[in-house]
C-alpha positions in Angstrom: 12.5 23.2 88.8 15.8 23.2 87.0 17.7 25.6 89.3 18.5 23.2 92.1 22.1 24.3 92.8 21.1 27.8 93.8 18.6 26.6 96.4 21.0 24.0 97.8 23.7 26.7 98.1 21.4 29.1 100.0 20.3 26.3 102.3 23.9 25.3 102.9 24.7 28.9 103.9 21.4 29.6 105.7 22.8 29.6 109.2 25.6 32.1 108.3 23.1 34.3 106.4 20.7 34.4 109.3 23.5 35.2 111.7 24.6 38.1 109.5 21.0 39.4 109.2 20.5 39.2 113.0 23.7 41.1 113.6 22.6 43.9 111.4 19.1 43.9 113.1 20.7 44.0 116.6 22.9 47.0 115.6 20.6 49.2 113.5 22.3 52.1 111.7 20.8 55.1 110.0 21.6 55.9 106.4 25.1 57.2 105.7 26.3 55.6 109.0 26.0 51.9 108.2 29.7 51.2 109.0 29.1 47.9 110.8 26.5 46.6 108.4 28.6 47.3 105.3 31.8 46.0 106.9 30.1 42.7 108.0 28.5 42.3 104.6 31.7 43.0 102.7 33.7 40.6 105.0 31.2 37.8 104.3 31.2 38.2 100.6 35.0 38.2 100.5 35.0 34.9 102.3 32.7 33.5 99.7 35.1 34.3 96.9 33.9 37.7 95.7 36.3 40.5 94.8 35.1 43.2 97.2 35.5 46.9 97.0 34.7 48.7 100.2 33.9 52.4 100.0 32.8 52.0 96.4 32.2 55.1 94.3 33.8 57.2 97.0 31.1 56.4 99.5 32.3 55.0 102.8 29.4 52.6 103.3 28.9 51.5 99.7 30.0 48.1 98.4 30.8 46.6 95.0 31.5 42.9 95.2 32.1 40.9 92.0 32.3 37.2 91.1 32.6 35.5 87.7 33.6 36.8 84.3 32.0 37.6 80.9 28.5 38.3 80.0 25.7 38.5 81.0 26.3 40.7 83.9 23.6 40.9 86.6 23.6 43.2 89.6 21.7 42.7 92.9 20.9 45.9 94.9 21.1 45.4 98.6 20.4 47.8 101.4 21.0 47.8 105.2 19.9 51.2 106.7 17.3 51.5 109.4 14.6 54.0 110.6 14.3 56.2 113.7 11.9 55.6 116.5 11.1 52.0 115.6 13.2 50.1 118.2 11.4 46.9 119.1 12.3 43.5 120.6 11.4 40.2 118.8 8.1 40.3 120.7 4.5 40.5 119.4 3.6 43.3 121.7 5.1 46.8 121.8 8.3 46.6 123.7 11.2 48.8 122.5 14.8 47.7 123.0 15.6 51.4 123.4 12.7 53.9 123.9 12.4 55.9 120.7 15.6 54.2 119.4 16.5 53.0 116.0 15.0 49.9 114.4 14.7 47.9 111.2 11.0 48.8 110.6 11.5 48.4 106.9 13.3 45.1 107.0 16.6 46.2 105.4 18.5 43.8 107.6 16.7 41.1 105.5 16.9 43.0 102.3 20.7 43.3 102.0 21.4 39.8 103.2 18.7 38.4 100.9 20.6 39.9 98.0 23.8 38.3 99.4 21.9 35.0 99.4 20.9 35.5 95.8 24.5 36.2 94.8 25.6 33.0 96.4 22.8 31.0 94.8 23.4 32.4 91.4 27.2 31.8 91.7 26.5 28.1 92.6 24.1 27.7 89.7 26.6 29.2 87.2 29.3 27.0 88.5 27.1 23.9 88.3 26.0 24.6 84.8 29.3 25.7 83.5 27.8 28.9 82.3 29.5 32.2 81.9 28.4 35.4 83.6 29.3 38.0 86.2 27.4 38.5 89.5 27.7 41.9 91.2 26.4 42.8 94.7 25.9 46.5 95.2 25.7 47.5 98.8 23.6 50.7 98.6 23.5 53.1 101.5 20.7 55.3 102.8 17.7 54.1 100.8 15.4 55.7 103.4 17.0 59.1 102.6 16.0 58.4 98.9 19.4 59.4 97.4 21.9 56.6 98.1 21.6 55.0 94.7 21.5 58.4 93.0 24.9 59.3 94.5 26.2 55.9 93.4 24.8 56.4 89.9 26.4 59.8 89.7 29.7 58.1 90.1 29.0 55.5 87.4 27.3 52.6 89.2 25.0 50.1 87.7 25.6 50.9 84.0 27.9 47.8 83.7 25.0 45.4 84.1 22.8 43.8 81.5 20.0 43.8 84.1 19.6 44.2 87.9 17.4 42.6 90.5 16.1 43.8 93.8 13.5 42.8 96.4 11.7 44.2 99.4 10.4 42.6 102.6 6.7 42.9 103.0 3.6 41.5 104.7 2.7 39.5 101.5 4.2 38.0 98.4 2.0 39.7 95.8 4.2 41.1 93.0 3.1 43.7 90.5 4.0 45.0 87.1 3.0 48.4 88.4 5.4 51.1 89.6 6.3 53.2 92.7 6.3 57.0 92.4 9.3 59.1 91.8 10.0 62.0 94.2 11.7 65.3 94.8 12.5 66.8 98.1 13.5 70.2 99.4 13.7 72.6 102.3 12.1 76.0 101.8 13.7 78.6 104.0 12.1 82.0 104.4 13.7 85.1 106.0 11.9 88.2 107.1 12.5 90.8 109.7 12.1 90.4 113.5 10.1 92.8 115.7 8.1 92.9 118.9 4.9 91.2 117.9 2.8 93.5 120.2 4.9 96.7 120.5 5.9 97.1 116.9 4.4 94.5 114.6 4.4 96.9 111.6 8.2 96.8 111.7 8.3 93.0 111.3 8.1 90.8 108.2 7.0 87.3 109.3 8.8 84.4 107.8 6.2 82.2 109.4 3.5 84.0 107.6 5.3 83.1 104.4 5.5 79.4 105.3 1.8 79.3 106.1 0.8 81.1 102.9 3.0 78.7 100.9 1.3 75.7 102.5 -2.1 77.2 101.8 -1.2 77.7 98.2 -0.1 74.1 98.0 -3.4 73.0 99.5 -5.2 74.8 96.6 -2.7 73.3 94.1 -3.8 69.8 95.0 -7.0 70.2 93.0 -5.1 71.0 89.8 -2.6 68.2 89.6 -3.0 64.7 88.1 -4.3 61.9 90.4 -0.9 60.3 90.8 0.7 63.4 92.4 1.3 63.3 96.2 2.5 66.4 98.1 3.4 66.3 101.8 5.3 68.6 104.1 6.2 69.5 107.7 7.2 72.8 109.3 10.8 72.6 110.4 11.2 76.1 111.8 8.3 78.1 113.2 10.0 80.9 115.0 11.3 81.3 118.6 8.4 82.8 120.6 4.8 84.0 120.0 5.7 87.6 120.9 8.6 87.8 118.4 7.8 88.2 114.8 9.7 85.2 113.3 12.7 86.3 111.3 13.2 82.8 109.9 10.9 79.9 109.2 10.9 76.9 107.0 9.3 73.8 105.7 10.3 70.5 104.2 8.5 69.1 101.2 8.3 65.8 99.3 6.6 65.8 95.9 5.8 62.4 94.3 4.3 61.2 91.0 4.4 58.2 88.7 6.6 59.9 86.1 9.7 62.0 86.4 8.2 64.7 84.2 5.1 64.9 86.5 7.4 65.1 89.6 9.4 67.9 88.0 6.3 69.9 86.9 4.6 69.6 90.3 7.7 70.6 92.2 8.1 73.7 90.0 4.5 74.7 90.9 5.2 74.1 94.6 8.2 76.4 94.3 5.9 79.0 92.7 3.8 78.8 95.8 6.9 79.7 97.8 7.8 82.6 95.5 4.2 84.0 95.7 4.3 83.7 99.5 7.5 85.6 99.7 6.1 88.4 97.6 3.0 88.6 99.7 4.9 88.8 102.9 7.8 91.0 101.7 10.3 88.2 102.7 12.9 86.3 100.8 13.2 82.6 100.4 15.8 79.9 99.4 15.3 76.4 98.2 17.6 73.7 99.5 17.1 70.6 97.3 17.7 67.3 99.1 17.6 65.3 96.0 15.1 63.4 93.8 14.5 59.9 92.5 12.9 58.3 89.5 9.7 56.2 89.6 10.4 52.5 89.4 10.2 50.9 86.0 9.3 47.2 86.4 10.5 45.1 83.5 7.8 42.6 82.7 10.1 40.1 81.0 12.2 40.0 84.2 9.2 39.8 86.4 7.8 36.8 84.4 11.1 34.9 85.0 10.9 35.7 88.7 7.3 34.6 88.8 8.1 31.3 87.2 10.9 30.8 89.8 8.5 31.7 92.6 6.0 29.1 91.3 8.7 26.4 91.3 10.3 27.0 94.7 8.3 25.6 97.6 6.7 27.9 100.1 8.0 28.1 103.6 6.6 25.9 106.3 5.9 27.8 109.6 5.8 26.4 113.1 2.8 26.8 115.3 4.9 29.2 117.4 5.6 31.3 114.4 1.9 31.4 113.4 0.9 32.3 116.9 3.5 35.2 116.9 2.1 36.5 113.6 -1.5 36.2 114.9 -0.6 38.3 117.9 1.0 40.9 115.7 -2.1 41.1 113.5 -4.3 41.5 116.6 -2.9 45.0 117.0 -4.0 46.2 113.6 -7.4 47.5 112.5 -9.2 45.1 110.3 -7.9 42.0 112.2 -10.6 39.3 112.5 -9.8 36.3 114.7 -10.1 33.0 112.8 -10.4 34.8 109.5 -7.2 36.9 109.0 -4.5 34.6 107.7 -1.4 34.9 110.0 1.2 35.0 107.2 0.2 35.7 103.6 3.0 34.1 101.5 0.6 32.7 98.9 1.8 32.6 95.3 -0.7 34.6 93.3 -0.6 35.9 89.7 1.4 39.1 89.2 -0.8 42.2 89.6 -0.9 45.5 87.7 -1.3 48.0 90.6 0.8 51.1 91.0 1.8 52.0 94.5 2.6 55.4 96.0 5.6 54.8 98.1 9.0 55.5 96.6 12.4 53.9 96.4 15.7 55.0 94.9 15.9 51.7 93.0 13.8 53.5 90.4 17.0 55.3 89.4 18.7 52.0 88.7 15.7 50.8 86.6 16.1 53.8 84.3 19.8 53.1 83.8 19.5 49.4 82.9 16.5 46.9 83.0 15.5 45.9 86.5 12.8 44.2 88.5 11.9 44.4 92.2 10.0 41.6 93.8 8.5 41.3 97.3 8.4 38.4 99.7 6.4 37.8 102.9 8.7 38.3 105.9 6.1 39.5 108.4 2.6 39.0 109.7 0.0 39.6 107.1 -1.3 42.9 108.6 2.1 44.3 109.8 2.4 47.8 108.4 5.7 48.9 106.8 7.7 51.4 108.9 6.2 50.1 112.2 7.4 48.4 115.4 5.5 45.4 114.2 7.7 45.1 111.1 10.8 45.6 113.2 9.7 42.6 115.4 9.1 40.4 112.4 12.3 41.4 110.7 14.3 40.0 113.7 12.2 36.9 113.9 12.4 33.5 112.3 9.5 34.5 110.1 11.5 37.2 108.6 14.6 35.0 108.1 12.6 32.3 106.3 11.2 34.9 103.9 14.6 36.4 103.3 16.1 33.0 102.3 13.2 32.3 100.0 13.5 35.7 98.3 17.2 34.9 97.7 16.3 31.6 96.0 13.6 33.3 93.8 16.0 36.1 92.7 18.8 33.7 92.0 16.7 31.2 90.1 14.9 33.9 88.1 18.1 35.7 87.2 19.6 32.4 86.0 16.7 31.7 83.7 17.4 35.0 81.9 21.1 34.7 81.9 21.1 31.3 80.1 18.4 32.3 77.5 19.5 34.8 74.8 15.9 35.1 73.8 14.8 36.1 77.2 17.7 38.5 77.7 16.9 40.2 74.4 13.3 40.5 75.4 14.3 42.2 78.6 16.5 44.7 76.7 13.9 45.4 74.0 11.2 46.1 76.6 13.6 48.5 78.4 14.2 50.4 75.1 10.5 50.7 74.5 9.7 51.8 78.1 12.3 54.5 78.2 11.9 55.6 74.6 15.6 55.8 74.3 15.8 58.6 76.9 19.0 58.7 78.9 19.0 58.7 82.6 19.7 62.2 84.1 20.7 61.8 87.7 18.5 64.0 89.9 21.1 63.9 92.7 23.0 66.9 91.2 26.1 68.6 92.3 24.1 71.1 94.4 23.0 68.3 96.8 25.3 68.3 99.8 27.7 65.4 100.3 25.9 63.3 103.0 28.8 61.7 104.8 30.0 63.4 108.0 33.6 63.2 109.0 
């Protein structure tokens, strides 16, 4: 391994980075409200010599922190929001800190600080090698709401970079060239006419009937979309009482697919189901878009550099206490086999080719400039994402060790590209081929309500 300075720098700052991550874990904040997490992160980066802009792009919990000068310019996309209902102690059995409270069930306390670690590591490597380059940390709000980076992009973020890097905590370290789906979300609000459901039903026009008919239409639609399309919904307003014909009713939809074009097409067809339902029930409807995101676009040349770095950087060593903790976590999950299931799956394996059907707003960034997202084991091998088990692991020493190793891999991989004109050109050429020269069109349009509350 040639990138020794980045690993040494991250090790030197390990205690501070772990303390920052733990503070964010102990004080979980939902998207658009990450005041403490963004402030603590900004303060720390400023102490490390970065020029820090708080409230970047007009967004109170966004950060843009810069070190260095000249080209190449690399950006690291950090996140720090949490999830509802996933409060959990650092305990291998279900035990919330606050019943039904907030928790880092997606490990974003690790994600943001892991990117801070990568920035410090890359800074040290550039200084040690006397190489030019600019390192940017983007503190990105509200990834779980799927529009944080879209709002940033709308204000001009990310385009200054030659490439960007991101990662995500996971229950394994198996990277893929494949992509996540893009998505589009909206509320569908129907309005009819109220009436006594028994005494004068003929006078009513049920908005709930419209919701149900729309949902039925979507169920039939599933047969006639491509295999990559995913459509899911909930009813958010079903009326007031059974004996009152509902004047209002509504649903919330997410539509996903592996291309932005497929997302847009499927969403239009879902909207047609709403239009047809309104006609059938003599009601009216309105669509309230909540925003959309692009599918991810993994850059293979960048992933190859990250994979090389992963192979060079030693795996973590876990204590027996940590292995026992992970074993107990796994025992709660279907498929666990005592003595067979590995407690922590951090093995370095070849890069896969699988597409996955979750979504992240980092896909928007990857359609603006070349980008790559890696994963690193920060949890027990069977711990599901968005679960109390992931919250427990994200606050544990298992999570912290994975976070620091992810920072080292990202820093070392980015450095390999920055110092190699040939590699950097390969990254850019691949991006041009993959996008076909199409320009990014932000799906977070002006009609999407500003998310910050006063």
